N, C-alpha and C positions, 0 to 999 in steps of 0.2 A: 505017308510015303513021300510026299513032296518035300517035307521038312528034312527027311533023311537024305534025299538026293541033293538038297541045297547044302546040307552039312558036308556031304561027300564032295560036292563041287568046290566048296571053300577049302577043305583039307587038301584036295588035289592041287588047287591053285596055290596054296601056301607052300606045299612041298616043291612043286615045279618052279615056282617063282623064287623060292629060297635057293634052289639049286643053281638057277641062272645068276642070282646075286652072288653066291659064293664062287662060282666059276669065274665071274668077271673080277671079283676081288683077288682071287688067286693069280690071275693072269696079269693083273695091273702092274705089278713090279717088274714084269718082263717087258712090258710095252713102254712104261715110263719109270725108269729105275729110280729108287729112292736115293737121297744124298749118300755119298760114300760114308760107310761106317754106321749108317742109321739102322736100328733094329725096329722094323715096322710091325713086328709080330706081337708086341705087348703095348699096353697103354703107357707104361713108363718109357719104353723106347720111343714111342711116338711123341710123348711129351718132351723128351730130350732133343728129338730131331725137329720139333716144331719151328724153331727159328730158321732152320735151313730149308724148310718146305716152301715150294712156290705154288702158285695157283694151279699149275699143271698137275701137281701131285694129288689134287682133289678132284680131278676130272673123272677118273675111273670109279672112285667111291660114289660120286653122284650118278654116273651111268649105271652102276650096279644096282643102286637103290631104285632108280627110275625104271630100268628094264626088268628088275625082279617084280616090281609092282605091276608093270604092264603085262608081263607074261602070266603072272598069277591071276590077275583079273581077267585076262583073255580066256584062260583055261576055265576059270570058274564060270564065266559067262557062257561058254560053249557047253558046259556040262549041266548047269542048273536048268531044271525044267521050267521053272517060274521064277519071278523076282530076280532076273538076271542082273539088273543094276545093283540090287541089294547084295548079291553074291560078290560082285566086283568091288563094291565099296567096303564090304567086310574084309576082303583080302587087303585092300588099300589101308584099312584101319589097323590091321595087324602089323603090316609093314611100317606104318606111321608110328605105332607104339614102340616097335623095335628101334626105329630111328631116334625117337626121344630117349629111349634107354641108352642107346649107343652114344648119343650126344652128351649124356651125363657121365659116361664112363670113359670115353675116348676123347682126348683133347683135340680140338679143332678150332680154327678161327671162327668168330661170331658170324662173319659174312657167309661162311660155308654152311654152318648149322642152319642159319635162317634160309638160305637158298635151298638146302636139302629138304628141310621140313616143309617149306611152302611149295617148292617146285617139283619135288620128285614123287611123292607118294600118292596123294589124291589125284593130281592132274594126270599122272600116267596110269593110274588105275581106271580113271574114266576113259582115257584114250584106249586102253585095252578092252574095255567094255564096248566102246564105239567100233573098234576094229572087228570084234567078234560079232557084233550085232548088225553090222552093215549088211544091207541087202545086196545080193548079187543079181544081175540081170538073168532072166531065164532064156531058154533057147528061142522062145517066141518073141523076145525083145520087149516084154512088158515091164521089165524092171523089177518084177516080183518073183519070188521062188514059189 
């Protein structure tokens, strides 16, 4: 039964983390508009626009990947009955694999791919675990629940 709950925690984390990721990606062009005439909806359009893209255009993709991992790991940690860190890191692993696949399909500068793969997925999955696992002080002030 614990394995089933762990799997459910991971699936819930992946679904909700992916929703956060996609929402941030969808809003990114409204916050930081792409260069005039750039089609950022296809890999070919991104490849054509790449010389015009500035560092600011990569801010929201990084935030989306990081916060998707964070939210997914947070949810998985909260739901998992046991092995909470494992649940969070499984979610981070799925997001990391997705990031590697995206890096192979969607053109981006090497500095961004390196920063994204190293700095977004596992660090933010661990941070999501830490946020969910943090103890809150009780009414008696003992620091434990």
